[in-house]
Every structure is written in structure tokens, then in C-alpha cells.
TITOR-646246 format. One line per field, with one value per atom (N, C-alpha, C): atom name; residue number from 1; x, z, y. Coordinates in steps of 0.1 Angstrom, whole numbers, plus 2048, in hexadecimal, padded with zeros to 3 digits. Each point is the difference from the previous one (the first is absolute). Example, Ala and Ser with C-alpha at 12.3 -4.5 7.8 and 13.67 -1.06 7.14 Angstrom:
BEGIN
at (N / CA / C / N / CA / C)
i (1 / 1 / 1 / 2 / 2 / 2)
c1 (884 / 7F7 / 809 / 7FC / 809 / 7F8)
c3 (84E / 800 / 800 / 7F9 / 800 / 808)
c2 (7C7 / 80C / 80C / 80B / 80B / 80B)
***
This chain:
BEGIN
at (N / CA / C / N / CA / C / N / CA / C / N / CA / C / N / CA / C / N / CA / C / N / CA / C / N / CA / C / N / CA / C / N / CA / C / N / CA / C / N / CA / C / N / CA / C / N / CA / C / N / CA / C / N / CA / C / N / CA / C / N / CA / C / N / CA / C / N / CA / C / N / CA / C / N / CA / C / N / CA / C / N / CA / C / N / CA / C / N / CA / C / N / CA / C / N / CA / C / N / CA / C / N / CA / C / N / CA / C / N / CA / C / N / CA / C / N / CA / C / N / CA / C / N / CA / C / N / CA / C / N / CA / C / N / CA / C / N / CA / C / N / CA / C / N / CA / C / N / CA / C / N / CA / C / N / CA / C / N / CA / C / N / CA / C / N / CA / C / N / CA / C / N / CA / C / N / CA / C / N / CA / C / N / CA / C / N / CA / C / N / CA / C / N / CA / C / N / CA / C / N / CA / C / N / CA / C / N / CA / C / N / CA / C / N / CA / C / N / CA / C / N / CA / C / N / CA / C / N / CA / C / N / CA / C / N / CA / C / N / CA / C / N / CA / C / N / CA / C / N / CA / C / N / CA / C / N / CA / C / N / CA / C / N / CA / C / N / CA / C / N / CA / C / N / CA / C / N / CA / C / N / CA / C / N / CA / C / N / CA / C / N / CA / C / N / CA / C / N / CA / C / N / CA / C / N / CA / C / N / CA / C / N / CA / C / N / CA / C / N / CA / C / N / CA / C / N / CA / C / N / CA / C / N / CA / C / N / CA / C / N / CA / C / N / CA / C / N / CA / C / N / CA / C / N / CA / C / N / CA / C / N / CA / C / N / CA / C / N / CA / C / N / CA / C / N / CA / C / N / CA / C / N / CA / C / N / CA / C / N / CA / C / N / CA / C / N / CA / C / N / CA / C / N / CA / C / N / CA / C / N / CA / C / N / CA / C / N / CA / C / N / CA / C / N / CA / C / N / CA / C / N / CA / C / N / CA / C / N / CA / C / N / CA / C / N / CA / C / N / CA / C / N / CA / C / N / CA / C / N / CA / C / N / CA / C / N / CA / C / N / CA / C / N / CA / C / N / CA / C / N / CA / C / N / CA / C / N / CA / C / N / CA / C / N / CA / C / N / CA / C / N / CA / C / N / CA / C / N / CA / C / N / CA / C / N / CA / C / N / CA / C / N / CA / C / N / CA / C / N / CA / C / N / CA / C / N / CA / C / N / CA / C / N / CA / C / N / CA / C / N / CA / C / N / CA / C / N / CA / C / N / CA / C / N / CA / C / N / CA / C / N / CA / C / N / CA / C / N / CA / C / N / CA / C / N / CA / C / N / CA / C / N / CA / C / N / CA / C / N / CA / C / N / CA / C / N / CA / C / N / CA / C / N / CA / C / N / CA / C / N / CA / C / N / CA / C / N / CA / C / N / CA / C / N / CA / C / N / CA / C / N / CA / C / N / CA / C / N / CA / C / N / CA / C / N / CA / C / N / CA / C / N / CA / C / N / CA / C / N / CA / C / N / CA / C / N / CA / C / N / CA / C / N / CA / C / N / CA / C / N / CA / C)
i (1 / 1 / 1 / 2 / 2 / 2 / 3 / 3 / 3 / 4 / 4 / 4 / 5 / 5 / 5 / 6 / 6 / 6 / 7 / 7 / 7 / 8 / 8 / 8 / 9 / 9 / 9 / 10 / 10 / 10 / 11 / 11 / 11 / 12 / 12 / 12 / 13 / 13 / 13 / 14 / 14 / 14 / 15 / 15 / 15 / 16 / 16 / 16 / 17 / 17 / 17 / 18 / 18 / 18 / 19 / 19 / 19 / 20 / 20 / 20 / 21 / 21 / 21 / 22 / 22 / 22 / 23 / 23 / 23 / 24 / 24 / 24 / 25 / 25 / 25 / 26 / 26 / 26 / 27 / 27 / 27 / 28 / 28 / 28 / 29 / 29 / 29 / 30 / 30 / 30 / 31 / 31 / 31 / 32 / 32 / 32 / 33 / 33 / 33 / 34 / 34 / 34 / 35 / 35 / 35 / 36 / 36 / 36 / 37 / 37 / 37 / 38 / 38 / 38 / 39 / 39 / 39 / 40 / 40 / 40 / 41 / 41 / 41 / 42 / 42 / 42 / 43 / 43 / 43 / 44 / 44 / 44 / 45 / 45 / 45 / 46 / 46 / 46 / 47 / 47 / 47 / 48 / 48 / 48 / 49 / 49 / 49 / 50 / 50 / 50 / 51 / 51 / 51 / 52 / 52 / 52 / 53 / 53 / 53 / 54 / 54 / 54 / 55 / 55 / 55 / 56 / 56 / 56 / 57 / 57 / 57 / 58 / 58 / 58 / 59 / 59 / 59 / 60 / 60 / 60 / 61 / 61 / 61 / 62 / 62 / 62 / 63 / 63 / 63 / 64 / 64 / 64 / 65 / 65 / 65 / 66 / 66 / 66 / 67 / 67 / 67 / 68 / 68 / 68 / 69 / 69 / 69 / 70 / 70 / 70 / 71 / 71 / 71 / 72 / 72 / 72 / 73 / 73 / 73 / 74 / 74 / 74 / 75 / 75 / 75 / 76 / 76 / 76 / 77 / 77 / 77 / 78 / 78 / 78 / 79 / 79 / 79 / 80 / 80 / 80 / 81 / 81 / 81 / 82 / 82 / 82 / 83 / 83 / 83 / 84 / 84 / 84 / 85 / 85 / 85 / 86 / 86 / 86 / 87 / 87 / 87 / 88 / 88 / 88 / 89 / 89 / 89 / 90 / 90 / 90 / 91 / 91 / 91 / 92 / 92 / 92 / 93 / 93 / 93 / 94 / 94 / 94 / 95 / 95 / 95 / 96 / 96 / 96 / 97 / 97 / 97 / 98 / 98 / 98 / 99 / 99 / 99 / 100 / 100 / 100 / 101 / 101 / 101 / 102 / 102 / 102 / 103 / 103 / 103 / 104 / 104 / 104 / 105 / 105 / 105 / 106 / 106 / 106 / 107 / 107 / 107 / 108 / 108 / 108 / 109 / 109 / 109 / 110 / 110 / 110 / 111 / 111 / 111 / 112 / 112 / 112 / 113 / 113 / 113 / 114 / 114 / 114 / 115 / 115 / 115 / 116 / 116 / 116 / 117 / 117 / 117 / 118 / 118 / 118 / 119 / 119 / 119 / 120 / 120 / 120 / 121 / 121 / 121 / 122 / 122 / 122 / 123 / 123 / 123 / 124 / 124 / 124 / 125 / 125 / 125 / 126 / 126 / 126 / 127 / 127 / 127 / 128 / 128 / 128 / 129 / 129 / 129 / 130 / 130 / 130 / 131 / 131 / 131 / 132 / 132 / 132 / 133 / 133 / 133 / 134 / 134 / 134 / 135 / 135 / 135 / 136 / 136 / 136 / 137 / 137 / 137 / 138 / 138 / 138 / 139 / 139 / 139 / 140 / 140 / 140 / 141 / 141 / 141 / 142 / 142 / 142 / 143 / 143 / 143 / 144 / 144 / 144 / 145 / 145 / 145 / 146 / 146 / 146 / 147 / 147 / 147 / 148 / 148 / 148 / 149 / 149 / 149 / 150 / 150 / 150 / 151 / 151 / 151 / 152 / 152 / 152 / 153 / 153 / 153 / 154 / 154 / 154 / 155 / 155 / 155 / 156 / 156 / 156 / 157 / 157 / 157 / 158 / 158 / 158 / 159 / 159 / 159 / 160 / 160 / 160 / 161 / 161 / 161 / 162 / 162 / 162 / 163 / 163 / 163 / 164 / 164 / 164 / 165 / 165 / 165 / 166 / 166 / 166 / 167 / 167 / 167 / 168 / 168 / 168 / 169 / 169 / 169 / 170 / 170 / 170 / 171 / 171 / 171 / 172 / 172 / 172 / 173 / 173 / 173 / 174 / 174 / 174 / 175 / 175 / 175 / 176 / 176 / 176 / 177 / 177 / 177 / 178 / 178 / 178 / 179 / 179 / 179 / 180 / 180 / 180 / 181 / 181 / 181 / 182 / 182 / 182 / 183 / 183 / 183 / 184 / 184 / 184 / 185 / 185 / 185 / 186 / 186 / 186 / 187 / 187 / 187 / 188 / 188 / 188 / 189 / 189 / 189 / 190 / 190 / 190 / 191 / 191 / 191 / 192 / 192 / 192 / 193 / 193 / 193 / 194 / 194 / 194 / 195 / 195 / 195 / 196 / 196 / 196 / 197 / 197 / 197 / 198 / 198 / 198)
c1 (80A / 7F6 / 808 / 7FF / 807 / 7FA / 80B / 7FE / 7F4 / 7FA / 7F4 / 7F6 / 7FF / 7F5 / 800 / 80A / 802 / 7FE / 802 / 7F8 / 7F2 / 7FB / 7EF / 7FB / 805 / 7FA / 801 / 80D / 7FF / 7F3 / 801 / 7F6 / 7F1 / 7FE / 7F2 / 7FB / 80D / 7FE / 7FC / 808 / 801 / 7F8 / 7F8 / 7F7 / 7FA / 7FB / 7F7 / 808 / 809 / 80A / 808 / 804 / 808 / 7F4 / 7F9 / 7F2 / 7FD / 803 / 7FD / 80E / 80B / 80E / 801 / 7FE / 7FE / 7FA / 7F4 / 7F4 / 806 / 806 / 803 / 80C / 80B / 808 / 7FA / 7F4 / 7FC / 801 / 7F9 / 801 / 80F / 805 / 807 / 7FE / 7F5 / 7F9 / 807 / 80C / 808 / 808 / 804 / 804 / 7F6 / 7F5 / 7F5 / 7FD / 7FE / 7FE / 80B / 80A / 80F / 800 / 7FB / 7FE / 7F8 / 7F3 / 7F8 / 800 / 80C / 803 / 807 / 805 / 80B / 7F7 / 7F5 / 7F5 / 7F3 / 803 / 7F6 / 7F1 / 7FC / 7F3 / 7F7 / 7F2 / 7F8 / 7FD / 7FD / 7FD / 80B / 80E / 80B / 7FC / 808 / 7FC / 80D / 7FE / 80A / 802 / 809 / 804 / 806 / 7FB / 80B / 804 / 80C / 807 / 803 / 7FC / 800 / 7F7 / 7F2 / 7F8 / 7FB / 804 / 7FF / 7F3 / 7F9 / 7F2 / 7F9 / 807 / 7F9 / 800 / 80A / 802 / 802 / 809 / 802 / 7F5 / 7F8 / 7F7 / 7F8 / 7F9 / 7F7 / 805 / 80A / 80A / 7FD / 807 / 7FF / 7F3 / 7F7 / 7F0 / 7FB / 807 / 7FA / 804 / 809 / 809 / 7FB / 7F9 / 7FC / 7FA / 7F6 / 7F6 / 808 / 80B / 806 / 80B / 7FD / 809 / 800 / 80E / 800 / 80A / 7FC / 80A / 806 / 80C / 803 / 805 / 802 / 808 / 801 / 808 / 806 / 7FA / 7F8 / 7FB / 7F0 / 7FE / 7F0 / 7F6 / 806 / 7F8 / 7FF / 80E / 7FF / 7F8 / 801 / 7F6 / 7EE / 7FD / 7F3 / 7FF / 808 / 801 / 7FD / 806 / 804 / 7F0 / 7FB / 7F1 / 7F6 / 802 / 7F5 / 802 / 80D / 800 / 800 / 7FF / 7FF / 7F7 / 7F2 / 7F7 / 801 / 804 / 801 / 80E / 807 / 80F / 7FE / 80A / 801 / 80D / 7FF / 80D / 802 / 809 / 805 / 80B / 7FF / 80C / 808 / 80F / 808 / 80E / 808 / 810 / 807 / 805 / 807 / 80C / 805 / 80C / 7FC / 7F2 / 7FE / 7EF / 800 / 7F0 / 804 / 7F2 / 801 / 7FD / 803 / 7FB / 7F7 / 7F4 / 7F8 / 805 / 7FA / 80A / 7F5 / 808 / 7FD / 801 / 808 / 7FF / 809 / 7FB / 805 / 80A / 7FA / 80A / 800 / 80A / 805 / 806 / 7F7 / 809 / 803 / 80B / 805 / 806 / 7F6 / 807 / 804 / 80D / 806 / 7FA / 801 / 7FA / 808 / 80A / 807 / 80D / 801 / 80C / 804 / 7F6 / 800 / 806 / 802 / 804 / 80E / 80B / 80B / 803 / 80D / 804 / 7FA / 803 / 7FD / 7F0 / 7FA / 7EF / 7FD / 802 / 800 / 801 / 80B / 803 / 7F7 / 7FC / 7F6 / 7F1 / 7FC / 7F4 / 800 / 80E / 800 / 800 / 803 / 802 / 7F1 / 7FA / 7F4 / 7F3 / 805 / 7F8 / 7FF / 80F / 802 / 7F7 / 7FE / 7F8 / 7F0 / 7FE / 7F0 / 7FE / 809 / 800 / 800 / 7F4 / 7FD / 80D / 804 / 808 / 7FF / 80C / 7FF / 7FB / 7FD / 7FA / 80A / 7FB / 80B / 7FE / 80E / 800 / 805 / 7F8 / 802 / 804 / 80B / 804 / 806 / 800 / 809 / 806 / 80A / 809 / 806 / 805 / 808 / 810 / 808 / 809 / 80E / 807 / 811 / 805 / 80F / 804 / 7F8 / 802 / 7F7 / 805 / 7F3 / 802 / 7F2 / 800 / 7F8 / 7FC / 7F9 / 7FC / 7F1 / 801 / 7F2 / 801 / 7F5 / 7FC / 7F4 / 803 / 7F0 / 7FB / 7F7 / 7F9 / 7F2 / 7FC / 7ED / 7F8 / 801 / 7F7 / 808 / 809 / 806 / 80E / 806 / 80F / 7FB / 809 / 7FF / 80E / 803 / 80E / 7FC / 809 / 802 / 810 / 7FD / 80D / 800 / 80E / 802 / 806 / 7FA / 805 / 806 / 804 / 804 / 7FA / 7FF / 7F8 / 80A / 80C / 809 / 800 / 800 / 7FD / 7F2 / 7F6 / 7F4 / 801 / 807 / 804 / 808 / 807 / 80C / 7F4 / 7F7 / 7FD / 7F4 / 7F7 / 7FA / 804 / 811 / 808 / 7F8 / 7FE / 7F8 / 7F2 / 7F9 / 7F1 / 7FB / 803 / 7F8 / 80B / 7FB / 808 / 7FA / 80B / 7FB / 7FD / 7F5 / 7F9 / 803 / 7FE / 801 / 804 / 80B / 806 / 7FF / 7FF / 802 / 803 / 807 / 7FF / 7FC / 7FA / 7FA / 804 / 7FE / 803 / 7F3 / 7FB / 7F6 / 805 / 7FA / 803 / 80A / 811 / 80C / 804 / 7F5 / 804 / 801 / 808 / 801 / 7FC / 7F5 / 7F6 / 806 / 7FC / 802 / 7F3 / 7FB / 7F8 / 806 / 7FA / 805 / 7F5 / 802 / 7F2 / 808 / 7FF / 804 / 7F6 / 801 / 7F9 / 802 / 7F7 / 804 / 805)
c3 (802 / 7FD / 801 / 7F8 / 7FF / 80C / 801 / 80C / 801 / 7F5 / 7FE / 803 / 7FB / 802 / 810 / 806 / 80F / 808 / 7FC / 80B / 7FD / 7F2 / 7FE / 806 / 803 / 804 / 810 / 806 / 80F / 804 / 7F6 / 807 / 7FA / 7F9 / 800 / 80A / 803 / 80E / 80B / 803 / 80A / 802 / 7F7 / 7FF / 809 / 80A / 809 / 80D / 803 / 80B / 7FC / 7F4 / 7FD / 7FF / 7FD / 801 / 80F / 80A / 80F / 807 / 7FA / 804 / 7FA / 7F4 / 7FA / 806 / 803 / 809 / 80E / 806 / 80B / 802 / 7F4 / 801 / 7FD / 7F5 / 7FF / 7F3 / 7FB / 7F3 / 804 / 7F2 / 7FC / 801 / 80B / 7FC / 7FC / 80D / 7F9 / 7F5 / 7FA / 7F4 / 7F4 / 801 / 7F8 / 800 / 80B / 802 / 7F5 / 807 / 7F6 / 7F2 / 7FC / 7F1 / 7F9 / 806 / 7FD / 7FF / 80D / 801 / 7F4 / 7F7 / 7F4 / 7F4 / 803 / 7F2 / 802 / 7F9 / 802 / 7F6 / 806 / 7F2 / 809 / 7FE / 803 / 7FB / 805 / 800 / 7F7 / 802 / 7F7 / 7FF / 7F3 / 7FB / 80A / 807 / 807 / 7FE / 7FC / 800 / 80C / 805 / 80B / 7FE / 7FE / 7F9 / 80C / 801 / 80C / 809 / 7FF / 80A / 80B / 7FF / 808 / 805 / 80E / 805 / 7FE / 7FA / 7FF / 80E / 807 / 80F / 7FE / 7F5 / 7FC / 7F7 / 7F8 / 7F7 / 80C / 80A / 807 / 806 / 801 / 802 / 7F1 / 7F7 / 7F7 / 7F5 / 804 / 7F9 / 807 / 80F / 805 / 7F9 / 7F5 / 7FC / 7F1 / 7FA / 7EE / 800 / 7F8 / 7FB / 7F3 / 7FC / 7F8 / 7FE / 806 / 80A / 7F4 / 7FE / 7FB / 808 / 805 / 808 / 7F9 / 7FD / 7FA / 808 / 7FD / 808 / 7F8 / 806 / 7F4 / 80D / 808 / 809 / 7FD / 7F9 / 801 / 80C / 80B / 80E / 805 / 802 / 803 / 7FD / 7F1 / 7FA / 802 / 806 / 801 / 80E / 80B / 809 / 800 / 7F5 / 801 / 7FC / 7F4 / 7FD / 80A / 80A / 809 / 80A / 802 / 80B / 7FA / 7F4 / 7F9 / 7F6 / 800 / 7F7 / 7F4 / 806 / 7F7 / 7F8 / 804 / 7F9 / 7F3 / 7F8 / 7F3 / 802 / 7FC / 801 / 7F7 / 7FB / 7F7 / 801 / 7FC / 803 / 7F5 / 804 / 7F3 / 804 / 7F7 / 805 / 7F8 / 80A / 7FB / 7FA / 7FB / 7F8 / 7F2 / 7FC / 7F5 / 800 / 806 / 802 / 7F5 / 7F8 / 7F8 / 808 / 806 / 805 / 7FB / 806 / 7F9 / 801 / 7F9 / 7FA / 80B / 803 / 808 / 810 / 806 / 80C / 809 / 80C / 804 / 80E / 808 / 806 / 800 / 801 / 7FE / 813 / 806 / 80C / 7FE / 807 / 7FC / 813 / 807 / 80F / 801 / 803 / 800 / 7F9 / 7F3 / 7F8 / 7F2 / 7FD / 7F4 / 806 / 80F / 805 / 7FA / 7FA / 7F8 / 7F1 / 7F9 / 7F7 / 7FF / 7F8 / 7FD / 7F9 / 800 / 7FD / 7F1 / 7F8 / 7F0 / 7FE / 80A / 7FE / 809 / 808 / 807 / 7F6 / 7F8 / 7F8 / 7F6 / 7F8 / 7F9 / 804 / 80B / 809 / 7FF / 807 / 801 / 7F5 / 7F2 / 7F3 / 7FC / 802 / 7F7 / 80A / 80F / 809 / 7F8 / 800 / 7FC / 7F5 / 7F4 / 7F5 / 804 / 809 / 802 / 80D / 806 / 807 / 7FC / 806 / 7F9 / 805 / 7FA / 803 / 80E / 806 / 80F / 80A / 7FA / 807 / 806 / 80A / 80A / 803 / 800 / 800 / 812 / 806 / 810 / 807 / 801 / 805 / 80D / 805 / 809 / 7FF / 806 / 7FC / 80D / 800 / 809 / 7FF / 80B / 7FB / 802 / 7F6 / 804 / 7F0 / 801 / 7F5 / 7F7 / 7F4 / 7F3 / 803 / 804 / 7FF / 7FF / 7FF / 7FD / 811 / 803 / 80E / 7FA / 805 / 800 / 810 / 805 / 80A / 804 / 80A / 803 / 80E / 800 / 80E / 800 / 809 / 802 / 7F5 / 7F8 / 7F6 / 7F0 / 803 / 7F3 / 7FB / 7F3 / 7FC / 7F8 / 804 / 7F7 / 7FB / 7F3 / 800 / 7FD / 807 / 802 / 7FA / 7FE / 7F9 / 80C / 804 / 807 / 7F6 / 801 / 7FC / 809 / 7F9 / 807 / 7F5 / 808 / 7FA / 7F3 / 805 / 7F3 / 7F4 / 804 / 7F4 / 7F7 / 808 / 7F8 / 7F9 / 806 / 7F7 / 7F4 / 7FF / 7F9 / 7F2 / 803 / 7FA / 7F7 / 805 / 7FA / 7FA / 7FF / 7FB / 800 / 7F2 / 802 / 7FC / 802 / 7FC / 80B / 80E / 80A / 80C / 807 / 80B / 80F / 807 / 810 / 806 / 807 / 806 / 810 / 804 / 80F / 7FF / 80E / 804 / 80F / 802 / 80E / 805 / 808 / 805 / 80F / 800 / 80B / 803 / 810 / 802 / 808 / 7FB / 802 / 804 / 810 / 802 / 7FC / 803 / 7FF / 7F0 / 7F8 / 7EE / 7FC / 7FD / 7FA / 7F0 / 7FE / 7F5 / 7FD / 7F4 / 7FC / 7F7 / 801 / 7F7 / 7F6 / 7F5 / 7F7 / 7F8 / 7FB / 7FA / 7F3 / 7F4 / 7F4 / 7F6 / 7FC / 7F8 / 7F3 / 7F8 / 7EF / 7FC)
c2 (7F5 / 80B / 80C / 80D / 80B / 809 / 80A / 804 / 80A / 806 / 808 / 7F6 / 7F4 / 7F5 / 7FF / 7FD / 800 / 80C / 80A / 80B / 803 / 7FD / 802 / 7F4 / 7F5 / 7F5 / 7FF / 809 / 802 / 80C / 80B / 809 / 7F9 / 7FB / 7F9 / 7FA / 7F5 / 7F7 / 805 / 80C / 80A / 809 / 801 / 80C / 808 / 7F5 / 806 / 805 / 7F8 / 800 / 80A / 803 / 80E / 80B / 802 / 80B / 801 / 7FA / 7FE / 80A / 7FC / 804 / 80D / 806 / 80C / 80C / 7F8 / 80A / 803 / 7F6 / 804 / 80A / 7FE / 80B / 80D / 803 / 80A / 806 / 808 / 80A / 80C / 800 / 80C / 80A / 806 / 80C / 80E / 7FF / 80D / 800 / 7F5 / 801 / 804 / 7FA / 802 / 80D / 805 / 815 / 804 / 7FC / 803 / 801 / 7F5 / 7FC / 80A / 805 / 806 / 80C / 807 / 80C / 805 / 7FB / 802 / 801 / 7FD / 803 / 80B / 80C / 807 / 7FF / 7F8 / 7F9 / 7FB / 801 / 7FB / 7F3 / 7F4 / 7F4 / 7F7 / 802 / 7FE / 7F0 / 7FD / 7F2 / 7FA / 7F2 / 7F9 / 7F2 / 7FD / 7EE / 7FD / 7F3 / 7FC / 7F0 / 801 / 7F2 / 7F6 / 7F8 / 7F6 / 802 / 801 / 807 / 7F8 / 7F1 / 7F8 / 7FE / 7FF / 7FE / 80E / 80E / 807 / 80E / 7FB / 805 / 810 / 802 / 811 / 803 / 7FA / 803 / 809 / 7FE / 802 / 80E / 804 / 80F / 808 / 7FA / 805 / 806 / 7F4 / 809 / 80A / 802 / 80C / 810 / 7FD / 80B / 7FF / 7F8 / 801 / 7F3 / 803 / 7F1 / 7FB / 804 / 7FC / 7F9 / 7F2 / 7F7 / 7F2 / 7F8 / 7F6 / 7F7 / 7F8 / 7F4 / 7F7 / 7FC / 7F2 / 7F5 / 7F8 / 7F4 / 7F4 / 7F7 / 7F5 / 7F6 / 800 / 7F6 / 802 / 7F4 / 7FE / 800 / 7FB / 7FE / 80E / 808 / 80C / 80B / 7FF / 80A / 7FD / 7F3 / 7F8 / 80B / 7FE / 805 / 812 / 806 / 80E / 804 / 7F7 / 807 / 7FC / 7F6 / 801 / 80A / 807 / 808 / 80C / 803 / 80C / 800 / 7FD / 800 / 80D / 80A / 80A / 802 / 7F7 / 801 / 7FB / 803 / 7F6 / 7F6 / 7F6 / 7F7 / 7F5 / 800 / 7F4 / 7F6 / 7F4 / 7F7 / 804 / 806 / 800 / 7FE / 7FB / 800 / 80E / 808 / 80E / 7FC / 7F6 / 7FC / 801 / 7FE / 7FE / 80A / 80A / 807 / 80A / 804 / 80B / 80E / 809 / 809 / 807 / 804 / 80D / 80C / 806 / 811 / 809 / 80C / 808 / 800 / 7F5 / 801 / 809 / 803 / 80E / 7FB / 7F4 / 7FC / 7F0 / 7F9 / 7EE / 801 / 7F9 / 7FA / 7F3 / 7FB / 7F5 / 7FF / 7FB / 7FD / 7F3 / 7FD / 7F1 / 7F7 / 804 / 7F7 / 7FE / 809 / 7FE / 7F7 / 800 / 7F7 / 7F2 / 7FB / 7EF / 802 / 80C / 802 / 807 / 7F8 / 801 / 80F / 805 / 80C / 804 / 7F4 / 805 / 801 / 7F6 / 803 / 80E / 804 / 80C / 80B / 802 / 807 / 805 / 7F1 / 7FE / 808 / 7FA / 807 / 810 / 804 / 810 / 805 / 7FC / 806 / 7FC / 7FA / 7FB / 809 / 802 / 80A / 80E / 803 / 810 / 800 / 7F9 / 805 / 801 / 7FA / 7FD / 80E / 805 / 807 / 80F / 805 / 811 / 809 / 80B / 808 / 805 / 7FF / 806 / 7F2 / 7F4 / 7F6 / 7F9 / 7F8 / 7FC / 7F2 / 7F9 / 7F1 / 7FF / 7FB / 7FD / 7F4 / 7FD / 7F1 / 7FE / 7F2 / 7FB / 7F5 / 7FC / 7F6 / 7FD / 7F3 / 7FA / 808 / 804 / 809 / 7F6 / 7FF / 7FB / 800 / 7F9 / 802 / 7F7 / 801 / 7F9 / 7F1 / 7F6 / 7F3 / 7F8 / 7F3 / 7F8 / 7F7 / 7FE / 7F8 / 7F7 / 7F4 / 7F5 / 7FD / 803 / 7FF / 7F7 / 7F7 / 7FA / 7FF / 803 / 803 / 7FC / 804 / 7F8 / 804 / 80B / 801 / 7FB / 7F8 / 7FA / 805 / 7FF / 802 / 80B / 80A / 80F / 804 / 803 / 807 / 810 / 805 / 810 / 804 / 80A / 80A / 809 / 807 / 80D / 809 / 80C / 80C / 80A / 808 / 811 / 80A / 80E / 80B / 801 / 7FF / 804 / 7F7 / 7F3 / 7F9 / 802 / 804 / 801 / 80D / 809 / 80C / 7FD / 7F8 / 7FB / 7FB / 7F6 / 7F9 / 80C / 80B / 806 / 80B / 803 / 80A / 80D / 805 / 80E / 7FF / 7F6 / 7FF / 808 / 7FD / 806 / 806 / 809 / 806 / 7FA / 801 / 7FA / 80B / 801 / 809 / 801 / 7F3 / 7FD / 7F2 / 7FE / 7F4 / 7FC / 7F6 / 7FA / 7F5 / 7FB / 7F4 / 7FC / 7F1 / 801 / 7F2 / 7FC / 7F5 / 7F8 / 7F2 / 7FB / 7F5 / 7FE / 7F0 / 7FB / 807 / 7FE / 800 / 804 / 800 / 80D / 805 / 80E / 801 / 808 / 806 / 80D / 800 / 810 / 805 / 80B / 809 / 806 / 800 / 80A / 809 / 80D / 803 / 807 / 7F9 / 806 / 80A / 80A / 808 / 800 / 7FE / 7FE / 810)
***
């Protein structure tokens, strides 16, 4: 079984347990508010990559009715739809996704960490074409020197990649400008947030 299939199976098999865990951690209310603060527009068009069980969607739809959440896990999308009857959700693989045009904000909270640097570069390039001028790509990733790590735990087997803000900025070259960066520590794991403006 390839790594991607392993990840999909792990998320599908553990969807309910993961949804409970994610809900216990709580939504990224401050990050979402910050994301919207960069867009001076009523009802902006928002895409969330790796929306999981729709935890963030509940907060995002407070700011816009123009929301689409995508995730590779069919079972997590089922939960997201139940929890957010007003939200729009699709099962999709970001690595071969056709972005809708005219997006104002893309959120990718801890979701692109399953993609290697070549795939992230391609995703950022395609997203840049779909974003409106001054649109933003708001992402969080595991912080560390670039490496691949496969981890097995109670939720299954998943492969992750570690990044730094510097590497992300290298990958986007002159397509985006970094307008916000922050490093956090969560349960002993370092993470970083970077906001890129087109």
C-alpha cells in the first residue's frame, strides 16, 4: 500500500476518534479572525484545504457564506457535513485538485504536512493562479528541517513532512509575499504559521 492510501485509510478508519480529539483541542478562532482581517471584502470566497471534521468550518462560516471545505477522507467529510449543514464540503485530493477561480482566502491548517516539497510547490503555484489579487494563503505546518517521517499511533499510519518558513518562501519564490510568521509549541511539537499574500 502506498503512503497516500495508508493516510486515507487511517483517517477513514479513525474519523470519529479523530473528530473527538480535534474538537477537544478547539478551533483556531484567532487564526481565522487574522485571516479575514487581511481581506477587506464582504463575504469573501474561502477554500479550506484539509477541512477534516469541519471544526474550523464552524468558525469560518461566521465570517462568510462563501465557504468550501475539501478533505481526502470521505468519513471525515461525512462528519463535517453533519456538523455544518450550511457548509459546502467535497472529498478531494489537493495534489490533483482543480482550484475554483476567484478565491480570496485559502486556509490549510496542518493539512499540507502530508505532501512533499515538490507537491507543495505545485499546490502553491496552482493556488496562486486561483487566488484573487491580494488574496491570501494561510498555512500551518510541522516545524523542522525538511524530512519525511512515518508515524504509527492509535489513529493509524501516517507520513508527515517537516518544513520551515524559509523553505516555504523559497518554494513560492516571487509569487507571494510573506506577511505574517509565527512559531508555536503544541504538546512538545513545534509548528509554524505563515501567511502568504499574492
